[in-house]
N, C-alpha and C positions, 0 to 999 in steps of 0.2 A: 590455462587452469589449470590448476597441478589439480593432481587428483585427492579426497576424502583420509583424512585417516582409515585406517583399516584400524577394529579394533580385537585385541589378539584373546584368541580359545583361551579359557581357562580350564576348558577337559576337552577332550580327544571325539572326533565323532565316535559311537558304536559301528564295530564290524561287525558288516551286516552279515559271518559268519560266525560268528557268533550262537546266532541264532536271537529268539524275541525275548525280553524280557519276561522276566515270573516276576508280576511286579505282588502276587498271593503270599509266596514266600520270603517276600523284606520285611523284616523285624521294621520297618521306619518306616511311619504312618503311610495309606497307600497314595494320597492325592499329594506330599512332598515327594518322592519315586516320581511319580508323572513330571510335578513340577521340575525337579533336577536335569531328568530324561530329557523335556522338553526345552531348558534351559540350553542345556551341553548342545545341542542340537544346533539352536539359534547359535550361542557364540563361537561352534566352529561356522557357521556361514552356510547349513545347509539349507536352517530357511533365513533370511537376510532381510533388511528394513525393507520396510514396505510391503512381505510375500505374506501372503495370506497363509496360514492355518488352518492347516485337516478343522473341520465342523466338529462339534462333542460327539455327533452319534460316531462320526472314523474313528475317532478314538477311545470310545468306549468299546469300538471295535478291538482295535488296535493291540490296548491294555486289560484289555476284559475286566474293567470296571465300569461300576455303572453312571450314572449322567450324572449325579451329585457328586461322587469324588473326581469326575472330572471336571464337570463348573469350578469343582474350589480348586483341585490344582489354577485352570486358568486366571483366576480373577489373584491368586497371590503372583503369578506372572504379572498381569496386572499391576497391582499394589507397588509393583518392584518396579515398573516401568520402561519393564520387558515387553509388553503388546500392549494396542490399547482398539476397545471394541466400539465399531461402528452399528448400531443399531438395524439391523434389515441387510447387512453386506457381511461381519462373521467379525473374526480377528485378528491382525492385524501384527506385524512384528514393530514394532517400533525402537529406536537410538534408544541407550538410558539419559533419563534425565539429567545428572550429570556426568557429563564424560571429562577428562584433561581436556580434550580440546574437540573442537565439531569445524565442518568448514558448512558453512553460507554461501547462498546462490544469490545474484543481483536478476532483475529481469526490466529494466528503466529504458526504452525505449529516446524518452529525451535526453540519456547519461549525456551528457555535452554538448547538445543543446539549448540545453537553458542553466541559469546560474543556480536551482538553486537544490538540483539533484546528488553535483558535486558536492561539495559542507555535511549534505543530508548523511551521502555516505564518507565521509573521514569522520562524524560524530556515531554514526554506530560503530567501529573501528576504535574509534578513542575513547567508549565511553568506558568504565571500570567495570562495567560486567562481561564487557569484550573478551579482556583477561588475555588469552592465549588463542581464542577464535581466529579463522583467516575465514574471508571475502572470493568470489570468486566473480566476477564479470564476463560480459563479450562490448563488442563494439555494435553500435550503433551509426545507419548507414546517412541519422538524421532526415531520410524522406522514408514519411509513412508509410507507403505500401509495400518497403523493404524492409522493415524494422519488423513488421508483422513476420514473413518468412527468418528473419534474424530472428527475434526473441523467442518465434517457436522451436527452432533448432536449437538451440540453447536452454529453453525446458529441458529437453531429449535430454541433452548432455547432463542436465541436473539431475536426469533423474536415475540417468547411467549412471551417472556418480555419489549418487544414493546420497547428498546433498543433508547435513539437519533441518535444514528451511529453506526458503524463498521470498527475499523480499520483494513487489512486486505494484511496480508506478502498472497503473493499468494505462491503454490504446489510450491516444485523446487524434481527435481530427484524422487517425486511417480511417479508410474507409472499410467496413464491416467490426467497428471497432471492436463493437459490440458483444459480436459471437465468437472472436475473434480474445476477447477477455475471461469468455467463458470457457474459452477450451482450456486456453490456458492453465487459465482454478480448476477445472474438469483433471487434467493432466497430472496436475499436480496431487490432489484431493485425489484421487486413485491409484497414486503412487505414495498417496499414506504420507505424502510432505507437507507440513504446516506453510502455512503463509501469511507474514504478516504484510497488508496494503500499506503502503506510504503517496501521502498526502489524498491520494481519493480512492472513492470506491470507482467501478464497474458497473454501479445497479443507476437506475437514473434515479434521480435525489426526488424525492424524499424517498424510496426504498433502500434497504439494506442488506448488503451480501452478509454472508455470515463468516464473512474470518473479520481480527483484528482492523482495526486502522490507526495510521496514527499521523495527523497533522493537525493544523488548525480549527477553529469555530468557524470554518469562512461565512454562516449565515450569522453571524457577530463582528465578524469583520466588513461585508457586503450592508450591515449598520449601522456600524461607525464610519465610515467612509464616507455614508449616504448624511448621514448628521453632521459630520468637519462643514460639507456643501453647505449646509441650511446655515448650519454658526457662522457663515464664510458670507451667508447671503443671497444665494441657489435660488432660486424658484421654480425654476422650469426645470427638472436634471431628469437626464435619461441613464439607461446602464445601457452598455453596447458594450455587444459580445458576437467573437465567430460561431460560424453554424459550426455542430456536433463537440461541443466546445463537453467538458468533465462532468459530472456529478459537481463538483466543486466550484464551478459557476452557477449553477444553477440554484446554489446553496447560495451565493453571494448576494445575486437577485433578487432572493426569496428578501435575505437580509435588507434588502434594498424597495423592497416595498413595505416592507412592516414600519421600515424607518421611518418611508412618505405619510405613508397611515396614520401613525404614530403624531409625528411632528406638523405633517400639512395638513390637516385637516380629514385627512381618511384618503386623498389620494391615491392612487392606485397606482402611477407610474404611469412608463413609460418603456419596453427594452426592445430594443434592436440590435436586429442579428444582419449583418453584412459582410459585406468586404470593404476592409474600413482606407485598404490605400484607395480606393477606386473612388478617382473624383468626381463621378459623377449620382453615384451613390449617397456617398458625404454632402453633395448639396442638397440631394433632393430632402434629403435628412434634418441641414439646417431649414429648409422652405416650408417644411409638416411639421417641426415641434418645434423650431427657435425657441432651444433650448440656451441654455446661461450653467447651466452644469454639468456633466459627465461622470460618472461611475463605470471604469474603464473596467474589465476583465482581471485584465493582467495589466503586466507593464509594456506585453508586443504591441496586444491593442493602442493601449496608449500613446508610443512612438507614431504605429501608423499612422494613426488619428489624428495624431499632432503633426507628425508631416503634410498631411492633407487639409488641415484648417487653415496654416500656416501659407500656404500654396493660392489656398481661398483669402487669404487677407484676414482672416479671422484671429484676433489678437489669441493672447492668455497667461494670466487672467483675466485679462482687462473685457472681454467678449466673453469668452469660456470658460470655468474656473474647470477641472479634469486632476481625479488620482485614479492610480492603480493597486494591482496588487503585483510582488514579490519584493519591491527595493534590489531590484536587476541592480548591472554594475555598470550600466552606463542610464540609469534612471538620473542620477544625478549632473549628469550634462548631455539630457536632451537639449535643445534649441529652448526652450521653457524646465527647468527643474522640476519634476515630476514630484509631486504628493503620493506617498505609499503607505498598503501595508510590508512590514519589514517582517518576515519567515524570521525565529528563532530556530535557521538549519540544524546549529551540534545538538538540540535540546531533540529535536523532534529526532535524529540520529542513532541518537543517545535513546529515546524514548522505545524506539523503535525493537534494538535489541534487547532492553529489557523486557518488554514485551512478547518479541519469539521465545525468550528463554521462561520466560514467566509459560506461552503457550507450551509448550515442549513439556515442562513439567507439566503440567497438569491441561491433558486433552481436553475434558471437557466439559473447563468452564463458559462461560457466554461468551457471542464473541464478543468486544470491547472496540469504543474508542474513546482514543486516548491523544488528546487535547492538549498540546502545547499554544505559552501564549504566543500573543506578538505585539507588533509598536508599532503604534502609527507616526510614521515619520514626515514632517509639515516642508513644503517646498514652496518654489518658489509659484506654483502654477496655481496657488490657492489664494495663495497670500501675496501677492512681489516679492513677499523674500521673503527669507530662508529662515526663518527662527530660532530651528527647533533640529538640523539633519546634524546627524552622529555619523 
C-alpha cells in the first residue's frame, strides 16, 4: 500500500520564538488574520486531516479576540473546505475538497471471494471522476473470522495514512458482524474519514446507517424475481437464505413477500433460513413446504441448493424453478443454468467514486442511497431454455 499524497505547505509554521501574533495591530480584518494563521498551521501539518482544532474558547484566549470574530474565522475555513464541524464534538481538519490527487482505501472482506467486488473496484478507478486518484486495499483470507482482524488492522493503517475516504462493504456471516461493522465505522468517523458503503448497509433492514450507500434496489430485485416465477407458473414459492446474511438479503426477502401479496391473493410466503448443503435439512424443507419455485438470496445459495436437489432426484425446472442474484461467473455453467439478477458492477463503482467526491466536497449533505440499474437474465432454471442470456 502506497502512502497518500502529502500536500505541501504554502506558508511555513510560525516561529515559536517570535512570540504570539498581535491581532489588534494588524491592518487586516481580525477574523482574516486568525483564518490565515490557522490555515498556515493546517498547511504546514501542525494540524493534520482528522485533527480537532482547539475550541473557540481557547482560540479566543490565544488571539485575544471575541467569540464572534473567532467563529467568523472558523466559518471561513469551513466554507473553503479546510475544516468540518461536527455538532457536539468540535471542528476537525479535512482534506481540501478538490486536490489534484487523493488516495482512497478499500475495506472489502469479500474481495477475491465473490465475483462482484472485483468489477466494482475496477469501476471505481475507471470512472471519469477518478482522474488521478489512487486506490489502496489489503488481502482477504476468505475466512470470515480472519477477515475481521485483517480488515480492522487495515482500517487502522488507512487512518494512519490519512486516506481521503474509505469504500466499505460491511461484514457478512462473520461472528459478531454487527459489532465489528459498527467498530469499523466508528474508527473512521472518529478520524474524520468519509465512508461510502458498497452493496449493503450494516444496519438491519429496514434501518439505515448515516453513510452513503451505492448498490441496487434489493427490494425491487426480490419483487422482480418473484414476479418472474409467478409468471413462469410457480404457485408455492419459497425464499431461501443463509443465517447472518446482510441487510440486502432481508430487503430481497421483503420484495419477495410484497410480490406474493400483490400477485397471489395476499400470500405472505415462507422465508427459509438454513444450510442448503445439508441434505436432511433440504429434505425436511421439501416435505414441509412442497415448493415449485424458490427465490435464492444469491447465486451461491442457489448453487448449493441446486446440488442438493439434484442429489435428491429433484429436476430443475421440471419440479422446482429457481432464481438467484448476482450473475456470478459460474451461474451459466451450473447443472441447470441459473436465472438471476445481473448487477452492473462497473456502474456501481463509477457511482461510488462520484458519491465519495461529492461527500468530501459537501460533508453535511444528507446520507443517500444511490441505486444502480440491474437486469433479469433468464436461463434454463425457470423456462427450460435460455432465451435471453447475454
